C-alpha positions in Angstrom: 63.1 50.7 191.3 66.5 49.1 190.8 65.8 46.7 193.8 62.4 45.8 192.4 63.7 45.1 188.9 66.7 43.0 190.3 64.5 41.0 192.7 61.7 40.3 190.1 64.3 39.6 187.4 66.2 37.1 189.6 63.2 35.2 190.7 61.9 34.8 187.3 65.1 33.5 185.9 65.3 30.7 188.4 64.6 27.2 187.2 62.1 24.9 189.0 65.0 23.0 190.6 66.6 26.2 191.8 63.3 27.4 193.3 62.9 24.2 195.0 66.5 24.4 196.4 66.0 27.9 197.7 62.7 26.9 199.6 64.8 23.9 201.2 67.7 26.1 202.0 65.4 28.7 203.7 64.0 26.1 206.0 67.4 25.6 207.4 67.4 29.3 208.7 65.8 30.3 211.8 63.3 33.0 212.5 60.2 33.9 210.5 59.6 32.7 207.0 57.4 35.4 205.9 59.8 36.4 203.2 58.8 33.0 201.5 55.3 34.6 201.0 57.0 37.6 199.4 58.9 35.2 197.2 55.8 33.3 196.2 53.8 36.5 195.3 56.6 38.0 193.1 57.1 34.6 191.5 53.4 34.7 190.2 53.6 38.4 189.2 54.0 39.1 185.3 55.6 42.4 186.1 56.8 44.2 189.3 53.8 45.5 191.2 54.2 47.0 194.6 50.7 47.9 195.3 49.7 44.3 194.8 52.5 43.2 197.2 51.5 45.6 199.9 47.8 44.6 199.6 48.5 40.7 199.9 51.1 41.3 202.7 49.1 43.7 204.7 48.2 41.0 207.3 51.9 39.8 207.7 53.2 41.6 210.8 56.9 40.9 210.4 57.0 42.6 207.0 56.7 46.1 208.2 59.3 47.7 205.8 59.0 46.4 202.3 62.3 47.7 201.1 64.2 45.9 203.8 62.2 42.6 203.3 63.1 42.8 199.5 66.7 43.4 200.2 66.9 40.5 202.7 65.0 38.2 200.1 67.5 39.3 197.4 70.6 38.5 199.5 69.2 35.2 200.7 68.4 33.9 197.2 71.9 34.9 195.9 73.4 33.2 199.0 71.3 30.0 198.4 72.2 30.1 194.6 75.9 30.5 195.5 75.6 27.3 197.5 73.6 25.4 194.9 76.0 26.2 192.1 79.2 26.0 194.1 80.3 22.6 192.9 78.3 22.5 189.5 81.1 24.2 187.5 84.8 23.6 187.3 85.6 27.1 188.4 83.1 26.5 191.4 85.0 23.4 192.4 88.5 25.2 192.2 87.3 28.2 194.1 86.1 25.9 196.9 89.5 24.2 197.0 91.0 27.6 197.3 88.7 28.3 200.4 89.5 24.8 201.8 93.2 25.4 201.4 93.2 28.7 203.1 91.2 27.2 206.0 93.7 24.4 206.4 96.6 26.8 206.4 94.8 29.0 209.1 94.5 25.9 211.3 98.1 24.8 210.7 97.1 21.7 208.9 99.9 21.8 206.4 99.4 18.3 205.0 95.7 19.0 204.2 96.7 22.5 202.8 99.2 20.8 200.4 96.7 18.1 199.4 94.2 20.8 198.5 96.9 22.6 196.5 97.9 19.4 194.7 94.1 18.9 193.7 93.9 22.5 192.3 97.1 22.0 190.3 95.8 18.7 188.9 92.3 19.9 188.0 93.4 23.2 186.6 95.7 21.3 184.2 93.1 18.5 183.4 90.4 21.3 182.5 92.8 23.8 181.0 92.0 26.4 183.7 95.4 28.1 183.2 94.7 31.2 185.6 93.8 28.9 188.4 97.2 26.9 187.8 99.0 30.4 188.1 97.3 31.2 191.3 98.1 27.8 192.8 101.8 28.4 192.1 101.7 31.8 193.7 100.0 30.3 196.8 102.6 27.6 196.8 105.4 30.1 196.7 103.7 32.2 199.6 103.5 29.0 201.7 107.0 27.7 201.1 109.2 30.8 200.8 112.2 29.0 202.0 112.2 26.2 199.4 110.9 27.4 196.0 112.0 25.0 193.2 113.3 26.5 190.0 111.3 24.2 188.0 108.2 26.0 189.2 109.3 29.2 187.5 109.4 27.3 184.2 106.0 25.8 184.8 104.8 29.3 185.7 106.0 30.8 182.3 104.4 27.9 180.4 101.0 28.6 182.1 101.4 32.4 181.3 102.1 31.3 177.6 99.0 29.3 177.5 96.8 32.2 178.9 98.2 34.6 176.3 97.6 32.0 173.5 94.0 31.4 174.5 93.7 35.4 174.7 95.0 35.7 171.1 92.5 33.0 169.9 89.6 34.9 171.6 90.8 38.1 169.9 90.8 36.4 166.5 87.2 35.1 167.4 85.9 38.5 168.1 87.3 39.7 164.6 85.5 36.6 163.0 82.3 37.5 164.7 82.4 41.1 163.1 83.0 39.5 159.7 80.3 36.9 160.0 77.6 39.5 159.5 79.0 40.3 156.0 77.9 36.8 154.8 79.6 35.3 151.6 82.7 37.1 150.6 81.6 39.8 148.0 84.4 42.3 148.0 88.2 42.6 148.2 88.3 44.3 151.6 86.4 41.7 153.4 88.5 39.0 151.7 91.7 40.8 153.0 90.3 41.1 156.5 89.4 37.3 156.5 92.9 36.4 155.2 94.6 38.5 157.7 93.0 36.4 160.4 93.7 33.0 158.8 97.4 34.0 158.2 98.0 35.0 161.9 101.0 33.1 163.2 98.8 31.1 165.7 96.9 29.6 162.8 99.8 28.1 161.2 99.4 24.7 162.9 96.7 23.0 165.0 97.3 23.6 168.6 97.3 20.9 171.3 94.8 22.1 174.1 91.1 21.5 173.9 90.2 25.2 174.2 92.7 26.4 171.6 91.6 23.5 169.2 88.0 24.7 169.6 88.9 28.4 168.5 91.3 27.1 165.7 88.5 25.0 164.1 85.8 27.5 164.7 87.8 30.2 162.9 88.5 28.0 159.9 84.9 26.8 159.8 83.6 30.4 159.7 86.2 31.3 157.1 85.2 28.6 154.7 81.6 29.2 155.2 82.3 32.8 154.0 84.1 31.4 151.0 81.1 29.1 150.3 83.4 26.1 150.4 81.2 23.4 152.1 83.8 20.5 151.9 86.4 22.4 154.0 83.8 24.0 156.3 82.3 20.6 157.0 85.8 19.2 157.7 86.4 21.9 160.5 82.8 21.6 161.8 83.2 17.8 162.2 86.6 18.4 163.9 84.9 20.8 166.3 82.3 18.2 167.3 85.0 15.5 167.6 87.1 17.8 169.9 83.9 18.7 172.0 82.8 15.1 172.4 86.3 13.8 173.5 86.0 16.1 176.5 82.5 15.5 177.9 83.4 17.1 181.3 84.3 20.3 179.5 81.3 20.0 177.1 78.8 20.1 180.0 80.4 23.3 181.3 80.1 24.9 177.8 76.9 23.7 176.6 76.4 27.0 174.5 79.5 26.0 172.4 78.1 22.6 171.8 74.8 24.0 170.6 76.7 26.3 168.3 78.5 23.2 166.9 75.3 21.4 166.2 73.9 24.4 164.3 76.9 24.7 162.2 76.8 20.9 161.6 73.2 21.2 160.5 74.2 24.2 158.1 76.9 22.1 156.5 74.7 19.0 156.2 72.1 21.1 154.4 74.6 22.6 152.0 75.9 19.0 151.2 72.2 18.0 150.7 72.5 15.4 153.6 69.0 16.4 154.6 68.1 13.4 156.6 71.2 13.8 158.8 70.2 17.6 159.1 66.7 16.6 160.3 68.3 14.3 162.9 70.5 17.2 164.1 67.4 19.4 164.1 65.7 17.0 166.5 68.7 17.0 168.8 68.3 20.8 169.2 64.6 20.7 169.7 65.0 18.1 172.4 67.6 20.3 174.2 64.5 22.4 175.1 63.5 19.7 177.6 66.8 20.2 179.7 67.1 22.5 182.6 69.3 25.1 181.0 70.5 28.4 182.5 68.6 31.4 181.1 71.6 32.5 179.0 71.9 29.0 177.4 68.2 28.9 176.7 68.3 32.2 174.9 71.1 30.9 172.8 69.0 27.7 172.1 66.1 29.8 171.0 68.4 31.8 168.6 70.0 28.5 167.2 66.7 26.8 166.6 65.5 29.7 164.5 68.8 29.6 162.5 68.5 25.9 162.2 64.8 26.1 161.0 66.0 28.7 158.5 68.9 26.5 157.1 66.9 23.3 156.9 64.1 25.1 155.1 66.6 26.6 152.6 68.2 23.0 152.1 64.8 21.4 151.4 63.7 24.2 149.1 66.8 24.2 147.0 66.6 20.4 146.7 63.0 20.6 145.3 61.5 18.9 148.4 58.6 21.4 148.7 56.1 19.1 150.6 58.6 18.5 153.3 59.7 22.2 153.2 56.1 23.4 153.7 55.9 21.0 156.7 59.1 22.5 158.2 57.8 26.1 157.5 54.6 25.2 159.3 56.5 24.0 162.4 58.9 26.9 162.3 56.0 29.4 162.1 54.4 27.7 165.1 57.8 27.9 167.0 58.3 31.6 166.6 54.7 32.4 167.2 54.7 30.4 170.4 58.3 31.3 171.7 58.5 34.8 170.2 62.2 34.7 170.1 63.9 38.0 169.9 66.9 37.0 167.7 69.1 38.4 165.0 68.5 35.2 163.1 64.9 35.7 162.7 65.1 37.7 159.4 67.0 34.6 157.9 63.9 32.5 158.7 61.5 35.0 157.6 63.4 35.4 154.3 63.4 31.6 153.6 59.8 31.5 154.5 59.1 34.1 151.7 61.4 32.0 149.3 59.6 28.7 149.6 56.1 30.3 149.2 57.4 32.1 146.2 58.6 28.7 144.7 55.2 27.1 145.2 53.3 30.0 143.9 51.7 31.3 147.1 52.8 34.9 146.5 50.6 36.4 149.2 52.1 34.4 151.9 55.5 34.9 150.3 55.0 38.9 150.4 53.8 38.7 154.0 57.2 37.1 155.1 59.2 39.2 152.8 57.6 42.5 154.3 58.3 41.4 157.8 62.1 41.4 156.8 61.8 44.7 155.1 60.2 46.3 158.2 63.2 45.4 160.3 65.9 48.2 160.8 68.5 47.9 158.3 71.3 47.6 160.8 69.6 44.3 161.9 70.1 42.9 158.5 73.2 41.2 157.0 74.1 43.2 153.9 73.5 40.3 151.4 70.0 39.6 153.0 69.3 43.3 152.8 70.0 43.5 149.1 68.3 40.2 148.2 65.0 40.8 150.1 64.5 43.9 148.0 65.0 42.1 144.8 62.6 39.3 145.8 60.0 42.0 146.9 60.0 43.3 143.4 59.6 39.8 141.8 56.6 39.1 144.2 55.0 42.4 143.3 55.4 41.5 139.6 54.0 38.0 140.2 51.0 39.6 142.0 50.5 42.0 139.1 50.8 45.1 141.3 51.6 47.1 138.1 50.7 50.5 139.6 52.9 50.1 142.8 55.8 48.3 141.0 57.5 51.5 139.3 57.7 53.3 142.7 59.1 50.1 144.3 61.7 49.6 141.6 62.9 53.3 141.9 63.0 53.0 145.8 65.0 49.6 145.6 67.4 50.9 142.9 68.3 54.0 144.9 68.8 52.0 148.2 70.9 49.2 146.7 73.0 51.6 144.4 73.8 53.6 147.7 74.9 50.4 149.4 77.2 49.7 146.7 77.4 45.9 147.3 75.4 44.4 144.6 76.2 41.2 142.7 76.3 41.9 139.0 73.3 39.6 138.6 71.3 41.6 141.2 72.1 44.8 139.2 71.2 43.2 136.0 67.8 42.3 137.3 67.1 45.7 138.7 68.0 47.3 135.5 65.7 44.9 133.6 62.9 45.6 135.9 63.4 49.4 135.7 64.2 49.8 132.0 62.8 46.8 130.0 59.6 45.5 131.7 57.5 48.4 131.2 58.1 48.2 127.4 56.4 44.7 127.2 52.9 45.1 126.0 52.0 41.4 125.1 53.1 37.7 125.7 55.6 37.7 122.7 57.4 40.9 124.0 57.6 39.4 127.6 58.9 36.1 126.1 61.8 37.7 124.3 62.4 40.3 127.2 62.9 37.3 129.6 65.0 35.2 127.1 67.3 38.3 126.7 67.7 38.6 130.5 68.5 34.9 130.8 71.3 35.1 128.3 72.7 38.1 130.2 72.3 36.0 133.4 74.1 32.9 132.2 77.1 35.0 131.0 77.4 36.7 134.5 77.0 33.3 136.3 80.3 32.1 134.8 81.9 34.0 137.6 82.0 31.7 140.5 81.4 34.7 143.0 78.3 35.6 141.1 77.0 32.1 141.1 76.7 32.3 144.9 73.7 34.5 144.6 71.7 31.3 143.4 72.1 30.0 147.0 69.4 32.6 147.9 67.0 32.2 145.0 67.3 30.4 141.6 66.9 33.3 139.3 67.4 31.3 136.1 64.8 28.7 137.0 62.4 31.6 137.7 63.1 33.1 134.2 62.5 29.5 132.7 59.2 29.4 134.3 58.3 32.6 132.9 59.7 31.7 129.3 58.0 28.2 129.2 55.0 29.1 131.3 55.7 26.3 133.7 55.4 26.2 137.7 58.7 27.2 139.2 58.6 24.5 141.8 58.4 21.9 139.0 61.5 23.3 137.2 63.6 23.5 140.3 62.8 20.0 141.3 63.7 18.7 137.8 66.9 20.7 137.7 68.1 19.3 141.1 67.2 15.7 140.1 69.2 16.1 137.0 72.2 17.4 138.8 72.0 14.6 141.4 71.8 11.9 138.6 75.1 13.4 137.0 76.8 12.9 140.4 
């Protein structure tokens, strides 16, 4: 079973170019080529099926033992891919140079051996592959035991220090990735964990190496995103992109990092309302689908496209550009329907789809996407989204006049959110209003005064800058205004944004 799974999985992850190379590579080997028939059949299968294989290969005399044939095919594919990718990465080139160097040494070709060693040291320094530099020095000491220069010990120490520094940055990045799931800073404990990271001694000044610079700016970018400081997060995102584009040879080896930078750039462009730039960045990401990417990078790309659609949708919605937003919503729904991405960012897109349809008054469509988020396991949701999606669910049921269902939903949401204990005051204010006040309103006049009272409470709470962050998810004040003045919510949001832009 393991062999079947591995062989099927390997064949179905090969790109068209890799499959073509394997077939050319196979022709260079003597003997029967019936294993190519086995390859072709497995390539067309949608799932491993031994019965089908035996049926189709019954007339192939050389394949008497299916297990042996599969094992041979698996080894041959791996061997061909080793050949195909040997010079496609910096690590591959360096490993090949080590093989060349050992071959020259075995043949007594010391000049060629030393030439290969020099190339290894030069490339490892240029591409910041410090581990290869250490290994090269150790080989040099092994070859020239009678004349080891003292300077080489200092060089060795500096390389070790670089390796340790990169390791420390990677450790901080792991801590950052744990905190990213908490979203915008909402409590003291999360704030303290963030500050411990940015106060680490290695964060006191910008490092010199490309790799260290990448981690340095990524950490600060994530930190300022969590603080909802778009100016500083944009600065570090731009620095990340500049650092990446200044080393194109490294960028090609770490394309997933580049994709991540594009996504973060788009997020910052949306926050700064540079929506034309954001759409251009979105096009870059979508065009990347046409590249012959490794499976791992393609999975990352699918994830990032979902996240980008989500942020672009949010940016257009909060700017009152609902016609454009609905077009993006349509494209994003088409994308997730066709590609079926299994990604942790999907709830963000589903949430923002529910928000835009709420703004334009399509409550049934909004509820459909809202429920799709609610149906996901809680552990898959970021804490701020888990809270907000329940508040929006109550608003949608109120708009749909589901009066019989609403009391139960309010009690359920109240218990859940109170248990989580991570509510904004404004969220708690809305919950209490829906739970205690709304059922008392018997006519339009009562509703009018109830909503006005809630708006006064909200405005008071929103004087706190942390509480104001909740409006990034949904403009509760504009929603109240739409109820108070009996006007379309989309119209009020558009007017408010245009007024704020005119003041700027």
